[in-house]
Each structure stands twice: as structure tokens, then as C-alpha cells.
N, C-alpha and C positions, 0 to 999 in steps of 0.2 A: 250837456251831457250827450253822448251818441245814442242813436237810435239802436235797438236791437238788430243783429243781423237776421237770426232765426224766428222763424214764427212757430214751425214744428220742426226740429233739427230729425226726428225720428223718420221723416219721409225721405232721408238720403241714406239711412242705415240698410244693411243688407237683410236684415228682419222685416223690413216693410214690404207688403204685397198690395202694390198699387190694383185698384179696380180696371184700368185700361192696360194693356200690353201691347203698344204699338210694334208693328212688326211681328208680331207673335199670335195675332188674331186667328189666323188659319189653322195654326196648330192647335190652339186652343179650343177652336170648334170641332176638329178632328176627334180630340181626345173627349170631349162631351158627346159626341156624336157616337165615338166607339162604347162608352159607359152605358149610353142607352140602349144601343142595339144589344150588348150583352146582356143587359138587366132583362131585356124583353125578350130575348131568344133564350135565356136560361145557359148563356153560354161563357166561356172564359177566355180572354184576351191578353196578350202581353204585348205592351207599348215601349220601343226604345227611342231615346232621344239622345242623339249623338251631336255634340257640338264642345268648341274648346271653351276655355274659361270665361265667364262673362259674357256668355252669348244668350242668358234668359232662360235656361235649363230650369233651374230651381224654382224661379217665381212662377214660370209656366205650370209646373207640377201642383205648386201651392193653389194658384189662382183656379186650375181646374178642379182640384180637391173641394176647395173652399166655395166655388160655384155649385158644384154637384150637391154639396152639404145643403146649400141655402134651397136648392130646387126639389129636392127629394127628401131631405132629411127627415122631416116631420112623417112622411109617408112611409119610408123604410127604415127610420132609425140609422142612417148611414153614418160611418165613422170612416176618418182616414188615417192612416201610420205612415208618418215620414220617419226614414231612415237613413241616416248618413254615415256610413262605416268611418269616416273619418272622427265623427263627434262620437257616435255611439259604440263604437267597437267594431272590427272586422270579422269576428267569428259568428258562427251560426246561433249559438248560445246567445251571444249578446244583441245579434239582430232580432232573433225573436223575442226575446225578453222586451225589447222595445216595442214591438209588433203587439205582444199581447197586453203590455201596459196601455197601449194607445186604443186599441180596437175592442180588447176584453178584460178592462182591470180587474172583473170579479175574479179570473183566474189565474192571474199574475203571481208567481211564486219563484222565489230564486233557488228552491229546492229541486226544480223539474230540470230533465234535460233538454236539449235543444228540440228533439223528437216530441218530447211529451208537451212541451211548451205549444209548438205548432198543433198537435192534436187537440188541446184542450182548449186553444183558442179557436179554432175552427168549430168545434162543439158548440162552445159557448155562444157563437155568432149564430149558429142554427138554433139553438135553445132559446135563446133571446129576439130571435127572428131580426136580426141586424146585419145589414149589408156593410162589408168593409170595402175600402179602396188602399191597394199598397203602393206607396211610393217609395222607390230606391234610388239614393242620389249617389254617384260617382261610384259606381258598381265596380268599374275598374280597380280602385285602391283596394277593395275589399280582396279581389281575387289576388293580387299582388302580394296580400298578408297571409291567406290561409288557402291551404290546398283543399278544403272542405266543399262538397258539392253544392254550393251556394245556390249556384243558377238552377241546378237540376230541383232542388228544393222550392225554390221561389216560383218556377214556371209550372210546377205540378202541384200546387197548394191543395186544388180541391181533390184530387185524387186521395188526399189522405181522409176523406170523408166517407165513414161507412154508407151514408145513406145516398152517397152521389150529388148531392145538393150542392149547388155553387153558391157559395157566400162571399167571394171575394171575384167580383165579375171583371176587376182590371187590375193589372199589374203593371206600373209604370216605371220602366229603369232608365236611369242615364248613365252616360260615359262620356268620356272626352274624346276618345277614338273608337274605330271598330277594333283595335287592335287586341282587345281582351278576347274576342272570339277565336283568335288562332290557338289559344290555350284550352279550349272546350274541346270534350269528346262529341262523338256523334249524336249521343243521346241527349246531350245539353242543348247542342246545337238545333236540334230538331223541337227541343220543347220550348227553346227562347223564340224560334221562329224569323221572319225576315221582316216584320212591322216596323219599320224605322222612319223616323223624322231627322233630317239633319238641320242643325241649326248653324246658319253661316255667320260668320263675324260681322259686327254691324261695321257699316262705313261711317264716315264724317258726317253726313247728313242726318244718318239716323241717330247717332249718338248726340248730336245738336238737339234733336227733337225731344228724343228722351229726357235729357237734362234740362231742357227749357221748361218741360212739363213738370218734372221734379223740382226745380226751382220755385215755379210759380206755387207750389204747395208747401214748401219749407222756407222759404227766404223772404222777409220783408222785402215789398216791391221795390224800394229804394235802394235795395242792398246790391243789386247787380242790374246789368243790362245784357243786351243779347250779345254784344261783343264779346264780353267776359265767357259766357255760356260757349259761343263759338271758338274762342281760344282754347279752351278745355277740350272741346270736340277735336280740333286741329290736331292738338297734341298727342291725345289717347287714341286717335285712329292710325297713328302711324307706328311703326316699330319702335320700341319692342312691345308696346301694349295690343296693337293690332286690334283695337274697338272693344276692348274689355270694360264693359258698361259698369261693373263692379269698382274697378280701379277710377274710372271718370267720376262717378257718383263719391268716392273716398276722396278724391281730390277737392271737389266742390266742398264737401262737408269739412274737410280740414283748412281749405282757405277761409272758409265761414269763420272757424274758430280761431284762426290766427288773426284775422280782422278784428273780431270781437275783444281779443285777447290785448290788441294793440289800441284799442277806443275807437276804432275806424267804425264809420257808419257805412261803408261801401267796401265791396270785395274788389280789389284791383288787380290788374296783371302782375304786378310786383307781389302780392300775396301768392298767386298761382305759381308763378317762378319758385317763389321760397318753398312752397310745399313740393312742388316738384323735384326740388334740389335736394330735398332730405327725405324722401319717401322712395318707396320701390314699388313698381308694378309687381314685385312677386311676394309682396308681404301685405295684404290689404286688411281693413279692419274686419271682414269677414274671417279671413285667415285666423287673426288672434282670436275673434268670439268664438270660433269653434274648438278652441284648445280647451283641454280639461283644466283644473287647477294646478294640478301637478306639471303638466307640460308648459304651462305658462310660466310657472316657478322656474323651470329649468332653463328656458328661452331667456328670462329675466337674467339668470345668473350668468349666462353666456353673454349677453348685452353689457352688462356691467363691467364684466372682467375686460373684455375688447375694449369699453370705453376707457377705462382706467389706463390700459396698457397702451393705448394709441397705435394699437397694430391691428393689421388685418386678420391675424389669426393668432390663437393661444391656446394653451394644454388643457388636457382634462384635468390636471391636479389643481390648477389655479382655479378653473369653473368650479370644482368641487369646494374649494377654499372660499370661494366668494359664494356660494350655495349655503355653506354654513353661516357666513355673516348675514346674509338676506333674510333666513330662518330666523336668527338671534334677533333680527332689528324688526322683524314682523311677527314677533313670538309664536311661531309656527314649528310643527315637528319637521325634522329635516327627513329627506327621502334618503332609505339606505341606498349604499353605492350600487348594488346590483340593479333597483330599479332605477336610479338616476341613469344608468347607463342604457339601460333599454329605452328611457323616455328621451335620451339623446338621440339615439337611434332610431326613434321614431319620427322625431322632429327632422331628422336630414330625410327620412323616406318620403315626409312632406315636403321637402324641398326648403324648409325654413333656415335649416342650418348645413354648412358642410363641414362633413367629419371625413376629413383625410388622413387620420391616424389619430393616436391619443396626444401628440404634440402639435397637429394641426387642426385647429378647431374654428370655424367662423360662421357669418351669418349670410346666407344665400343671398343674392340680388343688392347687396348694401353699395351703394355708390361711394365708392372709394375715396373719391377726391374729396367728399363731405362726410367721412365715417362718423366723426365725433357729432355732427349735427344728426345724422340719421340716427345712431344709437341714443342719444337723448331724447328724439322724439319717440323710438319705438318704446324705451323705457317707461316715458310717461304714458303712452298707452296701455302697456302691460300693467302699471301700477294703477291707472284708472278701471281698466277693466276688473281688477283684483277687488277693488273696493265696491264695482257693482255688483260683483258675484253675491 
């Protein structure tokens, strides 16, 4: 009987926050020092983190917040709020609801406006003598979706307090590029400031060391060797992946799953090649995990339609018909056409599907030469995620 490949597969998933962050230690220390200084000086600071996909922005933000809670939590009752507009919504109302729910659930209410939620949350923090940390991931996505003064509100939070007391000393904002600043007015740019950390893409050696560390935590010691880890690092440090550590971890995770499904007790280069041929660096495990149930359902309908037709593109009518079949098979309510089209457009905005017209809809990044295998693989992941929801 084959030995298990995994000891703890969760250590390879996007939701895992390791205790140590190789190559991001300086940034982590700077964030922790910034919080300490702001807390001691009763001041307010905005820190921007700019870096491409898979450069460690999100995990650094989480590690910073968790370290701060562990260090100061009992003394100051510290809580942190993580907001990703892709996941939680890109309007002020939805973002402030998430903030209220995480920082001061005592005041959370769906009947309050965005401004009321903000004020009530800050009042509650003061009343409860509770310090908050605010993490806003991928702010550039929110600014693409909304023309509301989100940056202005987020960077002037404590000016809303009648007492003037600073209850949120630090706001950390991440983005993929600096381009979003071009759309801000002078007041927003002024309040945002110029405190910026730039996260460079990981090179091959860095990817190798990070993967090796994660492999030691997640895989049976007999299931891999350094040559396999080096092979993945070499592949994922080149275009079009460019050192995306999320994709590299995703590849190792799926190669392990493939090896287990085949009854193998080791991950081989053939497993890596197979996974590489049927996956896409543009659609990772995290991309799917961040989707709402509605978006997963629409993406599943697109994938199944493309698979059945065996073509790179299909039409909206055929996708809608497939959606009805999927809902009937899963015994769930169909999405109304207007909402279905809106969801399809959001998937296009996220770069997960290509909508080139009602008669030409496909999936972004799908390896055309292995489209059937890719779609089968993606459908299995969507179905798996649906069961876990």
C-alpha cells in the first residue's frame, strides 16, 4: 500500500500563514515598528505595499497583524480587519460592513449606511478601549469597480472621531502597481501619502527555498526530493509565471494530489509536467477560493459548456442553458439572467473569463492545446470547492 503523500496539505494552501516569511522579514519588521511608533505617539499611518501577484503581499499583511495581536492583544484588546474587495465587495458599504463585523461586531448592522457604519465602528472601538488594524488588499481592484472616495475615507478614518482619539493607528493598503494613484485627486493623494514598500518578484533560488520549507511542513519526507522542488522553482520563475509563489505552491499541491490519486508514494517530474499541462498560472487555487458561490456557479457553467463543445469559445445562450442543467443537477436555485450577466462580467473583470461578445465567451489562460484536460481539472476544483463551502 502506498504511503501518504501529504502530512498536512493545508500548509500549501493560500489560506495558510506561516510563522516565518523568507525574504519578507525586513518588510514585516518595518510594519511592526510602524505600528509600535504610531501606538506610542498616538498617531496615524498609512502603509502601501506594491507588488505583482504572488510576491507575498497578503501573507505579509496577515503575519504582521497576527504578530501584533499576539504581542499587544491582551493589553490593548487589538483586533484586525482584512478586506479584499474581490472577495468582500468593492463598494464602501460592503467594505465598511466587513470592517465593522471584524473590529466591532457589537455595532454591525445591515441597515446602516457606509458613513454610519464607519462612525459607529470607530465609536465602538473608543467605547470598548479597543485598538484596530485595517488591512486592505488589492485596493486597485476596488478603484476599478467604484468611483466612491474609498481612499479618502480609508486614509482619514480617525478624523471621523469627535474626540479626535486615534483607534486605528495603522492602515495597510496593497496594490499590484502604482497606477491606481493616477486616478486619485490631490486630496486623496495627500492623505494616502508616500510611504511605500515595493515587493519584487521572487527569483528561482527564492522560490526554491520557500517551496522547500513548505514541502517540509506539508509532505511526507519520502514523497519528494530537492530535485523536484528545484524543477518547480525553475519552471515558475520563468515567464509567464515570473516567480508567482502562489502558483508554485499550487503546482506542488496539485502534483501531490495527482500522485496520491495514482497510488504513487512519491511526486515525480511526470506529475509536475502533467499538472503544468492542465493548469494555468492565471487561474490559481486562491482565485477560486475567493469567488462567491454565485461566481463559482457561473464559472462552472462556462467551463462545462466549453468542455462539451470542445471549442475555445461559446455563446451566452449556451452557457445559460448549461447553468439551468447545473442548477437542476445540484438542486439549487437558478440565477436570474440579469444577475447572471453581471456575474459573468465580474469574472471577466477578474481575468478569469474572456467576454468578447455574447457569441464569443471563453476562459482566460486556458492552455488551448490541452483545453479538454484543463477544463476537466478546473471543473473538479470548482465542484470540490462547492462541497467545501
